[in-house]
C-alpha positions as CSV (number, residue, x, y, z in Angstrom):
1,M,14.1,-56.2,5.4
2,A,11.3,-54.2,3.9
3,R,9.0,-54.3,6.9
4,R,11.6,-53.2,9.3
5,R,12.8,-50.4,7.0
6,F,9.2,-49.3,6.6
7,M,8.6,-49.0,10.3
8,E,11.9,-47.2,10.8
9,L,10.9,-44.6,8.2
10,L,7.5,-44.1,10.0
11,A,9.3,-43.7,13.3
12,Q,11.5,-41.0,11.7
13,G,8.3,-39.0,10.7
14,W,8.0,-40.1,7.0
15,A,4.5,-40.0,5.5
16,L,2.9,-43.4,4.8
17,R,2.9,-42.8,1.0
18,A,6.6,-41.8,1.0
19,A,7.6,-44.7,3.2
20,C,5.8,-47.1,0.8
21,R,7.6,-45.6,-2.2
22,E,11.0,-45.9,-0.5
23,V,10.7,-49.6,0.4
24,G,9.0,-50.5,-2.9
25,V,5.5,-51.6,-1.7
26,S,2.0,-50.5,-2.6
27,R,0.2,-48.0,-0.4
28,S,-2.4,-50.6,0.5
29,T,0.3,-53.0,1.7
30,G,1.8,-50.2,3.8
31,N,-1.5,-49.3,5.2
32,N,-2.1,-53.0,6.3
33,W,1.4,-53.1,7.9
34,K,0.7,-49.9,9.8
35,H,-3.0,-50.6,10.9
36,G,-3.4,-54.3,10.5
37,S,-5.9,-56.1,8.1
38,K,-8.5,-58.7,8.0
39,V,-8.1,-61.9,6.0
40,K,-10.8,-64.3,5.0
41,L,-9.6,-67.9,5.4
42,K,-10.7,-70.9,3.2
43,D,-13.1,-72.1,5.8
44,G,-14.9,-68.7,5.7
45,T,-13.7,-67.4,9.0
46,V,-12.1,-63.9,9.2
47,K,-8.8,-63.5,10.8
48,F,-7.3,-60.2,12.0
49,V,-3.7,-59.8,11.1
50,P,-2.2,-57.3,13.7
51,P,-0.2,-54.3,12.5
52,L,3.6,-54.4,12.7
53,E,5.0,-53.6,16.1
54,P,6.5,-50.1,16.0
55,L,8.7,-50.8,19.1
56,S,10.6,-53.5,17.2
57,T,12.5,-50.8,15.2
58,R,13.4,-48.5,18.1
59,V,16.8,-48.3,19.6
60,I,16.8,-49.9,23.0
61,S,19.2,-50.3,25.9
62,P,22.1,-52.7,25.1
63,R,21.2,-54.8,28.1
64,F,18.2,-56.1,26.1
65,L,18.7,-58.4,23.2
66,S,18.8,-56.8,19.7
67,E,17.4,-58.2,16.5
68,A,20.9,-59.0,15.3
69,E,21.7,-60.9,18.5
70,R,18.5,-62.9,18.1
71,I,19.6,-63.8,14.6
72,T,22.9,-65.0,16.1
73,I,21.1,-67.1,18.7
74,A,18.9,-68.7,16.0
75,D,22.1,-69.6,14.0
76,L,23.9,-71.1,16.9
77,A,20.9,-72.9,18.2
78,S,20.4,-74.5,14.7
79,Q,24.0,-75.8,15.0
80,G,22.9,-77.7,18.2
81,L,24.5,-75.5,20.8
82,G,22.9,-75.1,24.1
83,P,22.1,-71.9,26.1
84,T,25.4,-72.0,28.0
85,A,27.6,-72.4,24.9
86,I,25.6,-69.7,23.1
87,A,26.0,-67.3,26.1
88,E,29.7,-67.8,26.2
89,L,30.1,-67.0,22.5
90,M,27.9,-63.9,22.7
91,G,29.1,-62.6,26.1
92,R,25.6,-62.9,27.6
93,S,24.3,-64.6,30.7
94,P,23.2,-68.2,30.2
95,S,19.9,-67.4,31.9
96,T,19.2,-64.6,29.3
97,I,19.7,-67.1,26.4
98,S,17.7,-69.8,28.1
99,R,14.8,-67.4,28.9
100,E,14.9,-66.1,25.3
101,L,14.6,-69.6,23.8
102,R,11.8,-70.5,26.2
103,R,9.6,-67.3,26.0
104,N,9.8,-66.4,22.3
105,L,9.3,-69.7,20.5
106,H,7.3,-69.6,17.3
107,P,3.9,-71.5,17.4
108,S,5.6,-74.1,15.1
109,G,8.0,-75.0,18.1
110,Q,11.0,-73.4,16.4
111,Y,13.0,-70.3,17.4
112,R,12.6,-67.7,14.7
113,P,14.5,-64.5,15.4
114,F,12.2,-62.0,13.7
115,H,9.1,-63.4,15.3
116,A,11.0,-63.4,18.6
117,H,12.0,-59.8,18.2
118,A,8.4,-58.7,17.4
119,A,7.0,-60.7,20.4
120,A,9.5,-59.1,22.7
121,A,8.7,-55.6,21.4
122,S,4.9,-56.4,21.8
123,R,5.4,-57.2,25.5
124,R,7.2,-53.9,26.0
125,R,4.2,-52.0,24.8
126,R,2.0,-50.7,27.7
127,V,-1.5,-51.5,26.5
128,R,-3.9,-49.2,28.2
129,T,-7.6,-49.7,28.7
130,T,-9.5,-47.3,26.5
131,K,-11.9,-44.7,28.0
132,L,-14.9,-46.4,26.4
133,E,-13.9,-49.8,27.9
134,A,-13.5,-48.3,31.3
135,D,-16.8,-46.3,31.3
136,T,-19.8,-48.4,30.6
137,E,-22.2,-45.5,30.6
138,L,-20.1,-43.6,28.0
139,H,-19.7,-46.8,26.0
140,A,-23.5,-47.3,25.9
141,F,-24.1,-43.7,24.8
142,V,-21.5,-44.0,21.9
143,S,-22.9,-47.4,20.9
144,D,-26.5,-46.1,20.8
145,K,-25.6,-43.1,18.7
146,L,-23.6,-45.2,16.3
147,Q,-26.6,-47.4,15.8
148,Q,-28.6,-44.2,15.0
149,K,-26.0,-43.6,12.3
150,W,-24.4,-40.6,14.0
151,S,-20.8,-40.0,12.9
152,P,-18.0,-40.2,15.6
153,Q,-17.5,-36.4,15.1
154,Q,-21.2,-35.7,15.8
155,I,-21.1,-38.0,18.9
156,S,-17.9,-36.2,20.2
157,R,-19.5,-32.8,19.7
158,A,-22.8,-33.8,21.4
159,L,-20.9,-35.0,24.5
160,R,-18.9,-31.8,24.6
161,L,-22.1,-29.8,24.5
162,A,-23.8,-32.0,27.1
163,H,-20.8,-31.9,29.5
164,P,-18.9,-28.6,28.9
165,H,-17.3,-28.7,32.4
166,D,-16.6,-32.4,32.8
167,P,-13.8,-33.8,30.6
168,G,-14.4,-37.2,32.1
169,R,-17.8,-37.4,30.3
170,R,-16.3,-36.5,26.9
171,I,-14.3,-38.3,24.3
172,S,-12.5,-37.2,21.1
173,T,-13.5,-38.2,17.6
174,E,-10.2,-40.0,17.1
175,S,-10.7,-42.0,20.3
176,I,-14.0,-43.2,19.0
177,Y,-12.5,-44.3,15.7
178,L,-9.7,-46.1,17.6
179,A,-12.2,-47.9,19.8
180,L,-14.2,-48.8,16.7
181,Y,-11.3,-50.4,15.0
182,R,-9.9,-52.1,18.1
183,P,-11.0,-55.7,18.5
184,G,-12.7,-56.5,21.8
185,V,-14.2,-53.0,22.5
186,G,-17.6,-54.1,21.1
187,L,-18.5,-51.0,19.0
188,M,-17.9,-52.5,15.6
189,T,-21.0,-54.3,14.3
190,A,-21.9,-56.1,11.1
191,P,-22.6,-54.1,9.0
192,S,-20.3,-51.3,10.1
193,P,-22.0,-48.4,11.8
194,L,-19.8,-46.0,9.8
195,R,-21.1,-44.1,6.8
196,T,-18.3,-45.5,4.7
197,G,-19.1,-49.1,5.7
198,R,-15.5,-49.7,6.7
199,D,-14.6,-52.1,9.5
200,Q,-10.9,-51.1,9.4
201,R,-8.7,-48.2,8.5
202,R,-8.0,-47.7,4.8
203,A,-5.9,-45.4,2.8
204,H,-7.7,-42.4,1.4
205,C,-8.3,-42.4,-2.3
206,R,-9.9,-40.2,-4.8
207,Q,-12.3,-41.7,-7.3
208,V,-13.0,-40.1,-10.7
209,R,-16.5,-40.8,-12.0
210,S,-17.9,-39.8,-15.4
211,R,-21.1,-38.0,-15.7
212,R,-23.7,-37.9,-18.4
213,R,-24.0,-34.5,-20.2
214,F,-27.1,-32.4,-20.5
215,A,-28.3,-31.1,-23.8
216,Q,-28.8,-27.3,-24.4
217,P,-30.5,-25.1,-23.5
218,M,-29.6,-24.7,-19.9
219,I,-28.7,-21.9,-17.5
220,S,-25.2,-22.2,-16.2
221,I,-24.4,-22.0,-12.5
222,H,-22.2,-19.0,-13.3
223,E,-25.4,-17.0,-14.0
224,R,-26.9,-17.8,-10.6
225,G,-25.6,-14.5,-9.1
226,F,-23.7,-15.8,-6.1
227,D,-20.7,-18.0,-5.4
228,P,-21.1,-21.7,-4.4
229,T,-19.7,-20.9,-1.0
230,D,-22.2,-18.1,-0.3
231,R,-25.1,-19.4,1.8
232,G,-26.4,-16.0,3.0
233,E,-29.9,-16.3,1.4
234,P,-32.3,-19.2,2.2
235,G,-34.4,-21.0,-0.4
236,H,-31.6,-22.1,-2.7
237,W,-31.6,-25.9,-3.2
238,E,-29.2,-28.5,-4.6
239,G,-30.4,-31.7,-6.1
240,D,-29.2,-35.0,-7.6
241,L,-30.1,-38.7,-8.0
242,I,-28.5,-41.6,-6.2
243,V,-29.0,-44.6,-8.5
244,G,-29.0,-48.4,-8.1
245,P,-27.3,-51.1,-10.3
246,H,-27.5,-50.5,-14.0
247,H,-29.5,-47.3,-13.5
248,R,-32.7,-49.3,-12.9
249,S,-33.7,-47.5,-9.7
250,A,-33.1,-44.1,-8.2
251,I,-33.9,-41.8,-5.3
252,G,-34.1,-38.0,-5.7
253,T,-32.2,-35.9,-3.2
254,L,-32.8,-32.2,-2.4
255,V,-30.8,-30.1,0.1
256,E,-31.5,-26.6,1.2
257,R,-28.2,-24.8,1.1
258,Q,-28.5,-22.7,4.2
259,T,-30.1,-25.1,6.7
260,R,-28.9,-28.4,5.0
261,Y,-32.5,-29.6,5.3
262,V,-33.0,-32.8,3.2
263,K,-35.9,-33.9,1.1
264,L,-36.0,-37.4,-0.5
265,L,-38.0,-38.1,-3.6
266,H,-39.5,-41.5,-4.1
267,L,-39.2,-42.2,-7.9
268,A,-41.0,-45.0,-9.7
269,S,-38.5,-44.4,-12.5
270,Q,-35.7,-41.9,-13.2
271,D,-37.0,-40.4,-16.5
272,S,-37.5,-36.6,-16.7
273,L,-41.3,-36.7,-16.6
274,T,-41.3,-38.6,-13.2
275,L,-38.6,-36.4,-11.7
276,C,-40.2,-33.2,-12.8
277,A,-43.5,-34.2,-11.2
278,S,-41.8,-35.3,-8.0
279,L,-39.8,-32.0,-7.7
280,A,-43.0,-30.0,-8.3
281,A,-44.8,-31.9,-5.5
282,A,-41.8,-31.4,-3.1
283,L,-41.0,-27.8,-3.8
284,G,-44.3,-26.4,-5.0
285,P,-46.0,-26.1,-1.6
286,L,-43.1,-24.1,-0.1
287,P,-43.4,-20.3,0.4
288,A,-42.1,-18.3,-2.6
289,G,-39.1,-17.2,-0.5
290,L,-38.0,-20.8,-0.1
291,R,-38.2,-21.5,-3.9
292,N,-35.4,-19.3,-5.2
293,S,-33.3,-21.7,-7.2
294,L,-32.4,-25.3,-7.8
295,T,-28.9,-26.4,-8.8
296,W,-28.4,-29.7,-10.6
297,D,-25.7,-31.5,-12.6
298,Q,-25.9,-32.1,-16.3
299,G,-27.9,-35.3,-16.1
300,T,-30.6,-35.8,-18.8
301,E,-33.2,-36.5,-16.1
302,M,-33.5,-32.7,-15.9
303,A,-34.6,-32.3,-19.5
304,R,-37.9,-30.8,-18.4
305,H,-36.4,-28.1,-16.2
306,L,-38.3,-25.4,-18.1
307,E,-41.5,-27.1,-17.2
308,L,-40.5,-27.2,-13.5
309,T,-39.7,-23.5,-13.6
310,R,-43.1,-22.8,-15.2
311,D,-45.0,-24.9,-12.6
312,T,-43.1,-23.8,-9.4
313,G,-41.4,-20.6,-10.2
314,I,-38.0,-22.0,-9.2
315,R,-35.1,-21.4,-11.5
316,V,-32.9,-24.3,-12.4
317,Y,-29.1,-23.9,-12.8
318,F,-26.7,-26.5,-14.1
319,C,-23.2,-27.1,-12.8
320,D,-20.1,-27.4,-15.0
321,A,-19.2,-30.9,-16.2
322,A,-17.3,-32.9,-13.7
323,S,-17.6,-30.3,-11.0
324,P,-19.4,-31.9,-8.0
325,W,-17.9,-29.3,-5.6
326,Q,-20.4,-26.8,-7.1
327,R,-23.1,-28.8,-5.3
328,G,-21.1,-29.5,-2.2
329,S,-24.0,-29.8,0.3
330,N,-25.8,-32.3,-2.0
331,E,-22.7,-34.4,-2.6
332,N,-22.1,-34.6,1.2
333,T,-25.7,-35.6,1.7
334,N,-25.6,-38.3,-0.9
335,G,-22.6,-39.7,1.0
336,L,-24.6,-39.7,4.2
337,L,-27.5,-41.5,2.4
338,R,-25.2,-44.3,1.2
339,Q,-25.2,-45.4,4.9
340,Y,-28.9,-46.1,4.5
341,F,-28.9,-47.1,0.8
342,P,-25.5,-48.9,0.1
343,K,-24.2,-48.9,-3.5
344,S,-25.1,-51.8,-5.7
345,T,-28.4,-52.3,-4.0
346,D,-31.9,-52.1,-5.6
347,L,-33.3,-48.8,-4.5
348,S,-36.8,-49.6,-5.7
349,Q,-37.3,-51.9,-2.7
350,H,-37.6,-48.8,-0.4
351,S,-41.1,-47.4,0.0
352,A,-42.0,-43.7,0.4
353,G,-42.4,-44.4,4.1
354,D,-38.8,-45.7,4.3
355,L,-37.6,-42.5,2.6
356,A,-39.6,-40.4,5.0
357,R,-38.1,-42.2,8.0
358,V,-34.5,-41.6,6.7
359,E,-35.3,-38.0,5.8
360,A,-36.5,-37.4,9.4
361,E,-33.5,-39.1,10.9
362,L,-31.0,-37.0,8.8
363,N,-32.8,-33.8,9.6
364,Q,-32.7,-34.5,13.3
365,R,-28.9,-34.9,13.4
366,P,-26.9,-32.1,14.9
367,R,-24.5,-30.6,12.4
368,R,-21.2,-29.0,13.1
369,I,-21.6,-26.5,10.3
370,L,-24.9,-25.4,12.0
371,E,-23.2,-25.0,15.3
372,D,-24.7,-28.3,16.5
373,R,-28.2,-27.3,15.7
374,T,-30.3,-29.6,13.5
375,P,-31.5,-28.9,10.0
376,A,-35.1,-29.5,11.1
377,E,-35.2,-26.8,13.7
378,L,-33.6,-24.2,11.4
379,F,-35.9,-25.1,8.5
380,K,-38.9,-24.9,10.8
381,A,-37.8,-21.4,11.8
382,L,-37.6,-20.4,8.1
383,L,-41.2,-21.7,7.5
384,A,-42.6,-20.0,10.7
385,S,-41.1,-16.6,10.5
386,Q,-40.6,-13.8,8.0
387,N,-37.5,-12.9,10.0
388,H,-35.0,-15.5,8.9
389,P,-32.3,-16.7,11.3
390,P,-28.8,-15.3,10.8
391,P,-26.9,-16.5,7.8
392,L,-24.9,-19.7,8.3
393,R,-21.8,-20.0,6.1
């Protein structure tokens, strides 16, 4: 049986992908077997299909019924034999057979050995109350931060900083994820509070997206003078657009590389003239030391980059084709923004005030890369002092 073999391989330490390949099922099917899945019924209701029971494949004491013995019981019972006769043939106690037939019946009223074996294994599992279920104050804190669109990792780090000497007031990132995906805990809402929008675990996948190319002339990122991982000098920005359906709406995004400070641009359209004016308005008022460079992809919306350089003094560099990692901070920020502006939604419905609110909320989040400081406080320090804070890498 494929499901049983799959769980046996996982119990032996096989990776999910390898176990799926061995039993001949897709990775998504294996992921559903391992973590459970949600199914929408014809009447519109959503049913949670629980994961396969790992204990059903473990070797247990011979005094308990095995899966093979349950198959034998089903065969003999279908022939009309009673518990006593079955017990004599199997060398078991009649009370064991009678209890098995009574306790592990399928909802259809029949005795099905595989269902019975899974039900027995499920009863062996010791289900513990999660930390968030037992601590109402901790539950309220985590729930509140999730509604503010904090990630589980940010919440875990905030608790560790607030209670450095009290492990009882802290919770790990994985525990928050487990509580989110566990029915009945009450953290999962509609829509999902996670940036990905997921309401259940899914297999990781890598999407390849094509990009439009930019016409010459342009200055390559390789002429910028420092590596994409070097964040020692402030005033270097990364930018991009997040676009709506059919490229009919867009929001401009800017990230200062050292502090991860975010600026959002309200765009009436995504043509080069509108973008150039918005960038000049956002970057022009900054001190010259905070207008060193801007890195963009090869989208044609930056066709007026020479005009932007002329108006603001900021030099524009362009990434290699299909190399989003060269603008890593901006790519990460765009992922965060999709929690506020989901894909396939009309971005023109968001006003400049809406963007200002999202911008402020993002800049007030503590960031692990900033040692749990916020982009807002670091950028404020850059603006207020000629002595810049120590480099953050």
